C-alpha positions in Angstrom: 147.9 162.5 98.8 144.0 162.6 98.9 142.7 163.6 95.7 140.8 167.2 96.7 138.8 167.1 93.1 138.2 163.8 94.0 136.9 164.8 97.9 135.2 168.0 97.1 132.8 166.8 94.5 132.3 164.4 96.8 130.8 167.3 99.5 129.6 169.0 97.0 127.2 166.1 95.6 125.9 165.1 99.1 125.4 168.1 99.9 122.9 169.0 96.5 121.4 165.4 96.6 120.4 166.4 100.4 119.3 169.9 99.1 117.1 168.2 96.6 116.2 165.0 98.7 115.2 166.5 102.4 115.1 170.0 102.3 117.7 173.4 102.1 119.9 173.9 105.3 121.0 177.4 105.3 124.5 177.5 106.1 127.7 179.1 105.4 130.5 177.0 104.2 133.9 177.3 104.5 137.0 175.1 103.6 140.6 175.0 104.1 142.8 172.8 102.1 145.5 172.0 99.7 146.9 168.8 97.4 146.6 167.1 94.5 143.7 168.6 92.4 143.0 171.6 94.6 141.7 174.6 92.3 139.6 171.9 90.0 138.1 170.6 93.2 137.3 174.2 93.9 136.3 175.2 91.1 133.7 172.2 91.2 132.6 173.2 94.8 132.2 176.7 93.9 130.0 176.0 91.4 127.8 174.2 93.9 127.0 176.8 96.2 127.2 179.1 94.4 123.9 176.9 92.4 122.1 176.2 95.5 122.5 179.7 96.9 125.1 180.0 99.8 127.6 181.3 101.1 131.3 180.5 101.6 134.8 181.0 102.4 137.7 178.8 100.8 141.6 179.1 101.9 144.0 177.3 99.5 147.5 175.8 100.9 148.6 179.1 100.8 146.8 179.8 104.0 147.5 179.3 107.4 145.4 176.9 109.6 144.8 179.0 112.6 143.4 181.8 109.5 140.7 179.3 108.8 139.8 177.9 112.1 139.6 181.8 113.0 137.2 183.0 110.5 135.2 179.5 111.0 135.1 180.6 114.1 133.6 184.0 113.4 131.3 183.1 111.4 129.9 180.4 113.4 129.2 183.5 116.0 127.8 185.3 113.3 125.4 182.7 112.4 124.2 181.8 116.3 123.8 186.1 115.8 121.1 185.8 113.7 123.5 185.1 110.1 121.5 181.9 109.6 118.2 183.6 109.7 120.3 186.1 107.0 121.0 183.2 104.8 117.5 181.4 104.7 116.1 184.7 103.6 118.1 185.2 100.8 118.1 181.4 99.9 114.4 182.2 99.7 113.8 179.3 102.5 112.3 180.0 106.4 
């Protein structure tokens, strides 16, 4: 099994590095996962996303994958319909 803490730590570190070395991006992060060290991994990712000012939704092992996909599709539609600009404003970027 994949260690979810290690996976989310690597993702969070890469995202933080990109924001600091390239530029912040208005993103909405949706993750759906289950596995070893899930809570620890979600905590690490949550702290990073909060620090970057990014909105997010996390789904655990008890969520159906269809629920995650439906939520991600709704977020994608919202981002395309003005949500991206709203996230950018909330982050203080244009």
